[in-house]
C-alpha positions in Angstrom: 0.0 0.0 -0.1 1.4 3.4 -1.0 1.3 6.0 1.7 1.7 9.7 1.7 5.1 10.8 3.0 3.7 12.3 6.2 2.5 11.2 9.6 1.1 7.7 9.9 -2.6 7.3 10.4 -4.1 5.2 13.2 -5.7 2.0 11.8 -8.7 2.3 14.2 -9.8 5.9 14.7 -9.8 7.4 18.2 -12.5 9.9 17.1 -13.9 11.1 13.8 -15.2 14.5 12.6 -18.0 14.6 10.1 -17.8 17.0 7.3 -20.8 17.5 4.9 -19.3 18.1 1.5 -21.3 19.9 -1.1 -20.5 22.3 -4.0 -20.5 25.3 -1.5 -18.1 23.3 0.8 -15.8 21.3 -1.4 -12.6 19.4 -0.7 -10.6 22.6 -0.7 -12.8 24.1 2.0 -12.5 21.0 4.1 -8.7 21.1 3.7 -8.7 24.7 5.0 -10.5 23.5 8.1 -8.0 20.6 8.8 -5.7 22.5 11.2 -8.7 23.4 13.4 -10.2 20.0 13.3 -6.9 18.3 14.1 -6.4 20.7 17.0 -9.5 19.3 18.6 -7.8 15.9 19.0 -9.7 13.7 16.5 -7.8 11.2 14.4 -9.8 11.1 11.2 -12.1 13.2 9.0 -15.4 11.5 8.3 -16.5 12.7 4.8 -20.0 12.5 3.3 -20.2 10.6 -0.1 -17.4 11.6 -2.5 -18.3 9.9 -5.8 -20.1 11.6 -8.7 -23.7 12.5 -7.8 -26.5 14.7 -9.2 -25.3 18.2 -10.0 -25.9 20.5 -7.0 -26.7 17.8 -4.6 -26.1 18.9 -1.0 -25.7 15.4 0.4 -24.1 13.1 -2.2 -26.3 10.0 -1.6 -27.7 10.3 -5.2 -24.6 8.6 -6.9 -24.5 8.7 -10.6 -21.1 7.3 -11.5 -19.1 5.0 -9.2 -15.9 5.4 -11.3 -15.3 9.1 -10.6 -14.8 11.3 -7.7 -17.2 14.2 -7.7 -16.1 17.0 -9.9 -18.2 19.7 -8.1 -16.2 18.9 -5.0 -12.7 19.1 -6.7 -12.5 15.7 -8.3 -10.0 13.1 -7.4 -7.1 15.6 -7.4 -9.0 17.6 -4.8 -9.7 14.4 -2.7 -6.1 13.5 -2.9 -5.0 17.0 -1.9 -7.4 16.9 1.1 -5.9 13.5 2.1 -2.3 14.9 2.0 -3.2 17.9 4.0 -5.1 15.7 6.5 -2.0 13.4 6.7 0.3 16.2 7.4 -1.8 17.0 10.5 -2.0 13.4 11.6 -5.5 12.8 10.3 -6.9 9.9 8.2 -10.1 9.9 6.1 -13.2 7.9 6.6 -15.5 8.0 3.6 -19.3 7.3 3.3 -20.3 4.8 0.7 -23.7 4.1 -0.9 -24.0 0.5 -2.1 -27.7 0.3 -2.1 -28.9 2.7 -4.7 -28.0 5.0 -7.6 -29.8 8.2 -8.8 -32.4 8.2 -11.5 -31.2 11.7 -12.6 -32.5 14.3 -15.0 -31.1 13.8 -17.6 -30.7 10.0 -17.2 -27.5 10.2 -19.3 -25.8 11.2 -16.1 -26.1 7.7 -15.0 -24.4 5.7 -17.8 -25.3 2.2 -16.8 -29.0 3.2 -16.4 -28.9 4.9 -19.7 -27.7 1.8 -21.3 -30.5 -0.3 -19.7 -33.1 2.1 -20.9 -31.7 2.1 -24.5 -31.2 -1.8 -24.7 -33.5 -3.3 -22.1 -32.7 -6.7 -20.8 -30.0 -7.1 -23.5 -28.0 -4.3 -22.0 -24.7 -5.4 -20.4 -25.8 -3.4 -17.3 -29.2 -5.0 -17.1 -28.1 -7.1 -14.1 -27.0 -4.0 -12.2 -30.5 -2.9 -11.3 -33.3 -4.5 -9.4 -35.9 -4.4 -12.1 -38.9 -6.8 -12.4 -39.1 -6.9 -16.2 -41.9 -9.5 -16.1 -44.2 -7.2 -14.2 -43.6 -4.4 -16.7 -44.1 -6.6 -19.8 -40.4 -6.2 -20.5 -40.4 -2.4 -19.8 -39.4 -0.4 -16.8 -41.7 2.3 -15.5 -40.3 5.7 -15.3 -42.8 7.9 -13.2 -41.6 11.2 -14.3 -44.7 12.9 -16.0 -46.5 15.7 -14.4 -49.9 14.2 -15.6 -51.3 11.2 -17.4 -49.4 10.3 -20.6 -52.2 11.5 -23.0 -52.1 14.8 -21.2 -48.4 15.2 -21.6 -47.9 14.1 -25.2 -47.5 17.7 -26.5 -44.6 18.2 -24.1 -42.6 15.3 -25.5 -39.9 15.9 -28.1 -37.8 13.5 -30.2 -34.6 14.7 -31.8 -31.1 13.1 -32.5 -32.1 9.8 -31.0 -33.2 11.4 -27.7 -36.7 11.7 -26.1 -37.0 14.9 -24.2 -39.5 15.9 -21.6 -39.0 19.0 -19.5 -35.5 18.6 -17.9 -35.5 14.8 -18.6 -33.7 13.1 -21.6 -34.2 9.4 -22.5 -32.5 7.2 -25.2 -34.6 6.3 -28.2 -34.4 2.6 -29.2 -32.5 2.4 -32.5 -34.8 2.0 -35.5 -37.8 3.5 -33.8 -36.9 7.3 -34.3 -39.2 7.8 -37.3 -42.4 6.1 -35.7 -45.3 8.2 -34.8 -44.9 9.4 -31.1 -47.5 7.0 -29.6 -45.9 4.0 -31.4 -42.4 5.2 -30.6 -43.2 5.3 -26.9 -44.7 1.8 -27.1 -41.5 0.6 -28.7 -39.1 1.6 -26.0 -37.6 -0.6 -23.1 -39.2 1.9 -20.7 -42.6 3.4 -20.1 -43.0 7.0 -19.2 -45.8 7.3 -16.7 -47.6 9.8 -14.4 -45.5 10.3 -11.2 -48.5 9.0 -9.1 -48.3 5.6 -10.8 -45.1 4.9 -8.8 -47.2 3.9 -5.8 -48.8 1.0 -7.5 -47.0 0.2 -10.8 -43.3 0.8 -10.2 -41.3 -2.3 -11.1 -37.8 -1.5 -9.8 -36.6 -1.5 -6.2 -36.0 1.9 -4.9 -34.7 3.6 -1.7 -37.7 3.5 0.7 -40.3 5.3 -1.4 -38.0 7.7 -3.3 -38.5 6.8 -7.0 -35.5 8.9 -7.9 -33.1 6.4 -6.3 -33.0 2.9 -8.0 -31.9 -0.1 -6.2 -28.5 -1.6 -7.2 -27.9 -5.5 -7.2 -24.6 -5.2 -5.3 -25.0 -8.9 -4.3 -23.8 -9.7 -7.9 -20.0 -10.0 -7.7 -19.5 -8.2 -11.0 -21.7 -5.3 -9.9 -19.9 -5.2 -6.6 -16.5 -4.9 -8.3 -17.7 -2.2 -10.7 -19.3 0.0 -8.1 -16.5 -0.3 -5.5 -13.5 -0.2 -7.8 -12.7 3.5 -7.2 -13.2 3.4 -3.4 -11.1 0.2 -3.2 -8.3 1.8 -5.1 -8.4 4.9 -2.9 -8.2 2.5 0.2 -5.3 0.6 -1.4 -3.4 3.7 -2.1 -3.8 5.0 1.4 -5.8 8.0 0.3 -8.9 6.7 2.3 -8.5 4.7 5.5 -12.0 3.6 6.6 -15.6 3.3 5.5 -19.1 4.2 6.7 -21.7 2.0 4.8 -25.0 3.7 4.2 -28.2 1.8 4.7 -27.0 -1.9 4.5 -30.5 -3.1 5.4 -31.7 -2.3 1.9 -29.4 -5.0 0.4 -30.5 -8.4 -0.5 -27.8 -10.0 1.7 -26.2 -7.5 4.1 -23.9 -10.1 5.8 -22.7 -11.4 2.5 -22.0 -7.9 1.2 -20.0 -7.0 4.3 -18.0 -10.1 4.2 -17.1 -9.5 0.6 -16.3 -5.8 1.5 -14.1 -7.0 4.4 -12.1 -9.3 2.2 -11.6 -6.6 -0.5 -10.6 -3.9 1.9 -8.2 -6.0 3.9 -10.1 -5.4 7.0 -10.3 -1.6 6.9 -12.2 -0.1 9.8 -15.9 -0.1 8.7 -19.1 0.9 10.4 -22.6 0.4 9.1 -25.7 2.6 9.3 -27.7 -0.1 11.0 -30.7 1.2 13.0 -31.2 -1.2 15.9 -34.4 -1.7 17.7 -34.4 -1.1 21.6 -33.6 -4.8 22.3 -32.0 -5.7 19.0 -28.3 -6.8 18.6 -26.0 -6.4 15.7 -25.4 -9.8 14.0 -22.2 -11.1 15.5 -21.0 -12.5 12.1 -20.8 -9.2 10.4 -17.0 -8.3 10.0 -17.4 -4.6 10.9 -16.4 -2.5 13.8 -20.0 -1.8 14.6 -22.8 0.7 13.8 -22.7 4.4 13.1 -24.0 5.0 16.6 -27.7 5.6 16.7 -27.9 3.0 19.5 -25.6 4.9 21.5 -27.5 8.2 20.8 -30.6 6.6 22.2 -28.9 5.8 25.5 -27.1 9.1 25.8 -30.5 10.9 25.3 -32.5 8.8 27.5 -30.3 8.9 30.6 -30.8 12.6 30.8 -34.6 12.4 30.7 -36.5 12.5 34.1 -38.9 9.4 33.9 -41.4 10.8 36.3 -41.4 14.2 34.6 -41.7 12.6 31.2 -44.8 10.7 32.3 -46.4 13.9 33.5 -45.4 15.6 30.4 -47.1 12.9 28.4 -50.2 13.3 30.5 -50.2 17.1 29.9 -49.7 16.4 26.2 -52.8 14.3 26.0 -54.8 16.7 28.0 -53.8 19.7 25.8 -53.9 18.0 22.3 -56.7 15.4 22.8 -55.3 13.7 19.8 -56.6 10.2 19.0 -54.5 7.3 20.2 -53.5 6.1 16.7 -52.9 9.6 15.5 -50.3 10.6 18.1 -52.0 10.0 21.5 -50.4 6.6 22.1 -47.0 5.4 20.8 -47.8 1.8 19.9 -51.1 2.7 18.3 -49.6 5.5 16.4 -46.9 3.2 15.0 -49.4 0.5 14.1 -51.7 3.0 12.2 -48.7 4.5 10.4 -47.3 1.1 9.3 -50.7 0.3 7.9 -51.0 3.5 5.9 -47.5 3.1 4.5 -47.7 -0.5 3.6 -51.1 0.1 1.8 -50.2 3.3 0.1 -46.6 4.3 -0.4 -45.3 0.8 -0.6 -48.2 -0.7 -2.5 -46.0 -1.4 -5.6 -43.4 -3.2 -3.3 -46.2 -5.4 -1.8 -47.4 -6.3 -5.3 -43.9 -7.4 -6.1 -43.9 -9.5 -3.0 -47.0 -11.3 -4.1 -45.3 -12.1 -7.4 -42.3 -13.3 -5.5 -44.6 -15.5 -3.3 -46.1 -17.1 -6.4 -42.7 -18.0 -7.6 -41.8 -19.4 -4.2 -44.9 -21.5 -4.2 -44.0 -22.8 -7.7 -40.6 -23.7 -6.4 -41.9 -25.3 -3.3 -44.7 -27.4 -4.9 -43.2 -27.9 -8.4 -46.3 -26.3 -9.9 -48.1 -22.9 -9.6 -50.9 -23.3 -7.0 -54.0 -21.3 -7.5 -55.8 -21.9 -4.2 -54.5 -18.9 -2.5 -56.0 -15.8 -4.0 -53.8 -12.7 -4.5 -55.9 -10.8 -2.1 -55.1 -13.3 0.6 -51.4 -13.3 -0.2 -51.5 -9.5 -0.1 -53.3 -9.4 3.3 -51.0 -12.0 4.7 -47.9 -10.2 3.7 -49.2 -6.8 4.9 -50.2 -8.2 8.3 -46.8 -9.8 8.8 -44.9 -6.7 7.6 -46.7 -4.3 10.0 -46.0 -6.5 13.0 -42.3 -6.9 12.5 -40.7 -5.0 15.5 -37.3 -4.4 13.8 -36.1 -3.2 10.4 -35.6 -6.7 9.0 -34.8 -10.4 9.5 -31.4 -11.8 8.3 -30.8 -15.0 6.5 -28.5 -17.6 8.2 -25.8 -17.3 9.6 -26.7 -13.8 10.5 -30.2 -14.5 11.8 -31.4 -14.1 15.3 -33.1 -17.3 16.3 -35.3 -15.4 18.8 -36.6 -13.1 16.2 -37.2 -16.1 13.8 -39.1 -18.0 16.4 -41.2 -14.9 17.1 -41.9 -14.5 13.5 -43.3 -18.0 13.1 -45.4 -17.8 16.4 -46.3 -14.3 17.6 -46.3 -12.5 14.2 -48.1 -15.3 12.4 -50.7 -15.6 15.2 -51.4 -11.8 15.1 -51.6 -11.9 11.3 -54.1 -14.8 11.4 -56.5 -12.7 13.5 -56.9 -10.3 10.6 -58.7 -12.9 8.6 -62.3 -13.4 9.6 -62.5 -17.0 8.0 -60.1 -19.4 9.7 -59.7 -21.4 6.5 -58.6 -18.3 4.7 -56.1 -17.5 7.5 -54.1 -20.5 6.6 -52.5 -18.3 3.9 -50.6 -16.6 6.7 -49.1 -19.9 7.8 -48.1 -20.7 4.3 -46.6 -17.2 3.6 -44.7 -17.3 6.9 -43.1 -20.6 6.1 -42.3 -19.5 2.6 -40.7 -16.3 3.8 -38.3 -18.1 6.0 -37.6 -20.9 3.6 -37.2 -19.4 0.2 -34.2 -17.1 -0.2 -35.6 -14.9 -3.0 -38.8 -14.3 -1.1 -36.9 -13.8 2.1 -34.6 -11.1 0.6 -37.6 -9.2 -1.0 -39.6 -9.4 2.2 -36.6 -8.1 4.2 -36.0 -5.2 1.8 -39.6 -4.2 2.0 -39.8 -4.5 5.8 -36.8 -2.1 6.1 -38.4 0.4 4.0 -41.6 0.1 5.9 -40.0 0.5 9.3 -38.2 3.6 8.2 -41.1 5.3 6.5 -43.7 4.4 9.1 -41.7 4.9 12.2 -38.9 7.5 11.6 -40.7 9.4 8.8 -44.4 9.3 10.1 -44.9 8.2 13.7 -42.0 10.3 15.0 -43.8 13.3 13.6 -47.2 12.4 15.1 -46.3 11.4 18.6 -45.0 14.6 20.2 -44.9 14.6 24.1 -41.1 15.0 24.1 -39.7 15.8 20.7 -36.2 14.8 21.8 -37.2 11.3 22.0 -38.4 11.1 18.5 -35.0 10.5 17.1 -33.5 7.9 14.8 -32.9 4.8 16.8 -35.0 6.2 19.6 -38.0 4.7 21.5 -40.5 7.6 22.1 -42.6 5.1 24.1 -39.8 4.8 26.6 -38.0 8.2 26.6 -36.0 7.7 29.8 -33.5 5.1 30.9 -31.8 4.8 34.4 -28.0 4.9 34.7 -28.0 1.1 35.3 -29.3 0.6 31.7 -26.6 3.0 30.4 -23.8 1.1 32.2 -25.1 -2.3 31.1 -25.2 -1.0 27.4 -21.6 0.4 27.7 -20.4 -2.8 29.2 -21.8 -4.7 26.2 -20.1 -2.3 23.8 -16.8 -2.7 25.5 -17.1 -6.5 25.4 -18.6 -7.0 22.0 -18.1 -3.9 19.8 -15.4 -1.8 21.4 -14.5 0.0 18.1 -18.1 0.7 17.0 -19.1 4.2 16.1 -21.0 6.5 18.5 -22.9 9.6 17.8 -25.0 12.4 19.3 -25.6 14.4 16.0 -25.6 13.4 12.4 -26.7 14.7 9.0 -29.9 12.6 9.5 -30.9 13.5 13.1 -34.1 15.4 13.2 -32.7 17.7 15.9 -29.1 18.3 16.9 -27.9 17.0 20.3 -28.0 20.5 21.9 -31.6 21.0 20.8 -32.4 17.6 22.2 -30.6 18.6 25.5 -32.8 21.7 25.9 -36.0 19.6 25.1 -35.0 16.9 27.6 -35.0 19.6 30.4 -38.7 19.9 29.8 -39.1 16.4 31.5 -37.6 18.1 34.6 -40.2 20.9 34.7 -43.6 19.6 33.0 -45.5 22.0 35.3 -43.6 24.9 34.1 -43.9 23.9 30.6 -47.6 23.5 31.0 -48.0 27.0 32.5 -45.9 28.5 29.6 -48.1 26.8 27.0 -51.4 28.1 28.6 -49.9 31.6 28.6 -48.5 31.7 25.1 -51.5 29.9 23.5 -54.0 32.3 25.2 -51.8 35.3 24.3 -51.6 34.2 20.6 -55.4 33.7 20.5 -56.0 37.2 21.9 -53.5 38.8 19.5 -55.7 37.8 16.6 -53.4 35.0 15.6 -55.0 32.3 13.5 -56.4 29.2 15.4 -54.4 26.0 15.0 -55.2 22.5 16.1 -53.5 22.0 19.6 -51.6 19.0 18.4 -49.7 21.0 15.8 -49.5 24.0 18.2 -47.6 21.7 20.7 -45.2 20.9 17.9 -44.7 24.6 17.1 -44.0 25.6 20.7 -41.7 22.8 21.5 -39.7 23.2 18.3 -39.3 26.9 19.0 -38.1 26.2 22.4 -35.6 23.5 21.2 -34.1 25.8 18.6 -33.7 28.6 21.1 -33.8 31.6 18.7 -37.0 32.8 17.0 -35.5 32.3 13.5 -38.6 32.3 11.3 -37.1 30.9 8.2 -35.5 27.9 9.9 -38.5 27.3 12.1 -41.0 27.5 9.2 -38.9 25.0 7.1 -38.7 22.5 9.9 -42.4 22.8 10.8 -43.4 22.4 7.1 -41.4 19.3 6.9 -42.9 18.0 10.2 -46.6 18.5 9.3 -46.1 17.0 5.8 -44.3 14.0 7.2 -46.9 13.5 9.8 -49.5 13.3 7.1 -52.5 14.2 9.3 -53.5 17.5 7.7 -51.1 17.8 4.7 -48.7 15.7 2.8 -45.8 15.9 0.4 -47.9 14.5 -2.5 -51.3 16.1 -1.5 -50.2 19.4 0.2 -53.0 21.5 1.8 -51.8 25.1 1.0 -54.4 26.6 3.4 -53.5 24.5 6.4 -49.7 25.1 5.7 -50.3 28.9 5.6 -52.1 28.6 8.8 -49.1 26.9 10.5 -46.9 29.8 9.3 -49.4 32.5 10.4 -49.5 30.8 13.8 -45.6 30.8 14.0 -45.6 34.5 13.2 -48.3 35.4 15.8 -46.9 33.1 18.4 -43.2 32.1 18.8 -42.1 35.0 16.5 -44.7 37.4 17.9 -46.3 37.6 21.4 -44.7 34.4 22.5 -41.1 35.6 21.9 -40.6 37.2 25.3 -42.2 34.4 27.4 -40.2 31.7 25.5 -37.0 33.7 26.2 -37.9 34.0 30.0 -38.6 30.2 30.2 -35.4 29.4 28.4 -33.5 31.5 30.9 -35.1 29.8 33.8 -34.3 26.3 32.4 -30.9 27.3 31.2 -29.0 25.6 34.0 -30.8 22.3 33.3 -30.0 22.6 29.5 -26.4 23.5 30.2 -26.0 20.5 32.4 -27.5 18.2 29.7 -25.5 19.7 26.8 -22.2 19.2 28.7 -23.2 15.9 30.3 -24.2 14.3 27.1 -21.1 15.6 25.3 -18.7 14.3 27.9 -20.4 10.9 28.3 -20.3 10.6 24.5 -16.6 11.4 24.2 -15.5 9.0 26.9 -17.8 6.0 26.7 -16.8 2.8 24.7 -16.6 3.1 21.0 -15.3 5.7 18.5 -17.1 9.0 18.9 -18.1 10.8 15.7 -18.5 14.6 16.0 -20.8 16.3 13.6 -19.5 19.5 12.1 -19.7 22.4 14.5 -20.8 20.3 17.4 -17.7 20.9 19.3 -19.5 24.2 20.2 -23.1 24.9 21.1 -24.9 23.8 18.0 -28.6 24.1 17.7 -30.0 23.0 14.4 -33.2 21.2 13.1 -33.8 18.7 10.5 -32.3 18.8 7.1 -31.6 21.0 5.2 -31.0 23.1 8.5 -28.4 20.7 9.7 -26.4 20.5 6.5 -25.4 24.1 6.2 -21.6 24.6 6.0 -20.0 25.6 9.4 -17.4 28.2 9.7 -14.9 26.6 12.1 -12.8 29.6 12.6 -15.7 31.9 13.4 -15.1 33.2 17.0 -17.8 33.5 19.7 -21.2 32.1 19.6 -22.5 29.4 17.3 -26.0 28.4 15.9 -28.8 28.9 18.5 -26.7 29.9 21.5 -28.4 32.0 24.0 -28.0 33.5 27.4 -28.0 31.1 30.4 -26.6 28.1 28.5 -23.2 26.5 28.0 -21.2 29.1 26.0 -19.5 27.8 23.0 -15.9 28.0 24.5 -17.0 26.0 27.6 -18.2 23.1 25.4 -15.3 23.3 23.1 -12.8 23.2 26.1 -14.5 20.0 27.3 -14.4 18.6 23.8 -10.7 19.2 23.3 -9.8 17.8 26.7 -11.7 14.5 26.1 -10.6 14.1 22.5 -6.9 14.7 23.3 -7.0 12.1 26.1 -8.4 9.6 23.6 -5.8 10.6 21.1 -2.8 10.5 23.5 -3.9 7.3 25.4 -5.8 5.1 23.0 -5.2 2.2 25.3 -7.5 3.7 27.8 -10.4 3.8 25.4 -9.9 1.2 22.7 -10.5 -2.5 22.3 -8.3 -3.6 25.2 -9.5 -0.9 27.6 -11.8 -1.3 30.5 -15.2 0.3 31.4 -15.9 0.6 35.1 -19.2 1.9 36.4 -18.8 4.1 39.5 -21.7 4.7 42.0 -22.1 7.8 44.1 -23.1 7.6 47.8 -25.5 9.8 49.5 -29.0 11.4 49.2 -28.5 12.7 45.7 -26.6 9.6 44.2 -29.1 9.1 41.4 -28.2 12.5 40.0 -24.6 11.4 39.3 -23.5 9.3 36.3 -19.9 8.3 36.6 -17.5 5.7 35.1 -13.9 5.0 34.7 -11.8 4.2 31.7 -8.3 2.8 31.5 -6.2 -0.1 30.3 -7.8 -3.6 30.7 -7.0 -5.4 33.9 -5.9 -2.2 35.6 -7.5 0.5 37.8 -9.1 3.3 35.8 -6.8 6.1 34.6 -9.6 8.7 33.9 -13.1 9.1 35.5 -16.0 10.8 33.8 -18.5 12.5 36.2 -21.7 14.2 34.9 -24.8 15.6 36.6 -28.3 14.5 35.6 -31.9 15.6 36.3 -30.3 18.8 37.9 -33.7 20.6 38.3 -34.9 17.9 40.7 -31.4 17.9 42.3 -31.7 21.7 43.0 -35.3 21.4 44.2 -34.1 18.8 46.8 -31.4 21.0 48.1 -28.4 20.2 46.0 -25.8 17.4 46.6 -26.1 17.5 50.3 -22.9 15.7 51.1 -23.2 13.2 48.3 -19.8 11.8 47.4 -18.3 9.6 44.6 -15.8 7.0 45.9 -12.8 7.2 43.5 -10.4 4.4 42.4 -7.0 4.4 44.1 -4.8 7.4 43.3 -4.7 11.2 43.3 -7.1 12.8 40.8 -7.0 16.1 38.9 -10.0 17.7 37.3 -9.1 18.6 33.7 -12.2 20.9 33.4 -12.4 22.7 36.7 -10.6 25.8 37.9 -9.3 24.2 41.1 -5.9 22.6 40.4 -5.8 20.8 43.7 -6.0 16.9 43.3 -8.6 14.8 45.1 -8.5 11.3 46.3 -10.5 8.8 48.2 -14.0 10.3 48.0 -14.8 13.3 45.8 -17.5 15.6 47.4 -19.7 16.2 44.4 -20.9 19.7 45.7 -17.4 20.8 45.6 -16.3 18.9 42.5 -19.2 20.2 40.5 -19.5 23.7 41.9 -18.4 25.4 38.7 -19.3 23.0 36.0 -22.0 20.2 36.1 -19.4 17.8 34.7 -15.8 16.7 35.7 -13.1 14.8 33.9 -10.7 13.3 36.3 -7.1 12.3 35.4 -5.2 10.1 37.7 -1.8 11.8 38.5 
């Protein structure tokens, strides 16, 4: 392997720093930030996708060409220059890769393999690249790009020089058909142009979730794997890139097989996967990866700072104020179930129809003939009933399967699905489908791919926007039905990580989080003062009504006020964008495909009259009153994240106070050299410098002493003693088999702590040695028992280093 003639790069990162590349922030801009990022103490830059994608894309997940580094970012020369600069400062590069899908761009010619398939159909040398069901389309692939029905759009179609043009779209014309009358020419192509609404029912290619502009790639085919990974593998081999983040492996036919092939081809490079684990789900042990990208850690870090009693009272208040129906946001389980039924019967109808066809083929393989005693409607209902009951993203084929989940599938899920059939004899279809799914590899893969899409769309993209008691709990990987976890659960989770996945990724904010960690920290403080939040709501809602502000349903009004509190600054543009996305994703009053302009205008008018109007001052006063709790949460979450087992990933800008909402708000370039305050900071909270000082101290410890935090390290829970012991979360890190070398101490639920009179003599017994607090102003070491009142007098957190 050829290396740049500069500092060596750690094989396993000690910490990574995520940079969102886009045309306005290319490789050269990232290179300018390298000195500041290196000074923090991370070991690697974590780059968003770098291969060629749709022009202007601000994220890069819409890949169009796997053979080229994206020109808009500076091309391969720019990437290599960034790598050299990073290496000069001791940093390696971790790159995000997208194996599941490619873009269906406009014009399609940007995606050369797809252009070939549209031109030559199944005879194209690239036909096996894409997950297309040719039989379902009578030998043609549906392209749902038209603004209306075909007969209404004929006049907008043009043919010239072997190209069919529609608006910004360009499609190849099959040779020999150029002179046909337009209707005949359209019928003669290997594709069918259709109204965009037909994607819901007639689409015959696998896509990313319900996004028709992203077509599934059959990376399970060895030839496709090699072709789509050639450039990235070469960059790894040359030492330009040093590690990988794999986007959405659950969309693949065989995630485990793919990861094993990737492991062999990369020589075992450090790799993490964007796997969303359910609350009790475990990553398959057979996957040769370092672990996940960290949403499972995010959930624990959030939940340990939520007051369970306060969260319960907040939920009661939410139901009292909103009076929303159980299945529309009033009850978590009911909300998830209704959302799953809506998505599987609407957005994913085409995918279920394909599952029915796959079930028919599985029946034929199983019985040696095509059986007709199970009607399509029965197969459809059986598949839907099983899909909506699956409690995780997907099942895995042996050897990656979880026997407990498989057993539950054949018992609990099948039994529940049978109950949806009023006639017992017809319910036998469920038993048949259940056995076929687990016994036929093609059907299993299709079912698993659909179940992952269903889980993402129904839970993350729908239920999270409907169930609103505490918005911070509605986060990727989270469990809004159980927003709080005790320290014992956090310690048990960390112990499992250190034992099973010590080099996994951990995260607090990502490009996909709906709210940044500091927004969630402020929102979590509401669980410590539900009565105060209720009083504020009554005040501002009544004041908004009196001011002549437009009336808004209380369910959405709750969303508006909590979102405004979380952001912390009455930035109308950013709030309006996030609220519009929220109400459209919720789909209760307006949607992306059937927007209700009147309702959406009402939300904006309410925002203007309320949080940006008469509610501005009361919100600011409440923020100041709850500022100490928000500060404790911000610093506590950050320190716990940076010192717990795993490899922490810092999202750009989060070394300081960083308050942003859902994309695109969280994907704006960050100026790392800008002094002073950062996005959303306000009086009464942790200043940017305070959080940055904490971040530097923790990251430099990890960098300088990797043996204290890595695979051979030790995680030691520590318990405080005294009347306020539950308010202290503490643990030690150090070399395996030895006493801890560093101790993390954070405060939690500080409002209740203050109301009870403070620490009141509560102490933390320390491991043997003399300990110096790297974050406090007092240079005097402590030993034996640390009085928490004294230790945490200036900051609600401490990082103790053994002298």
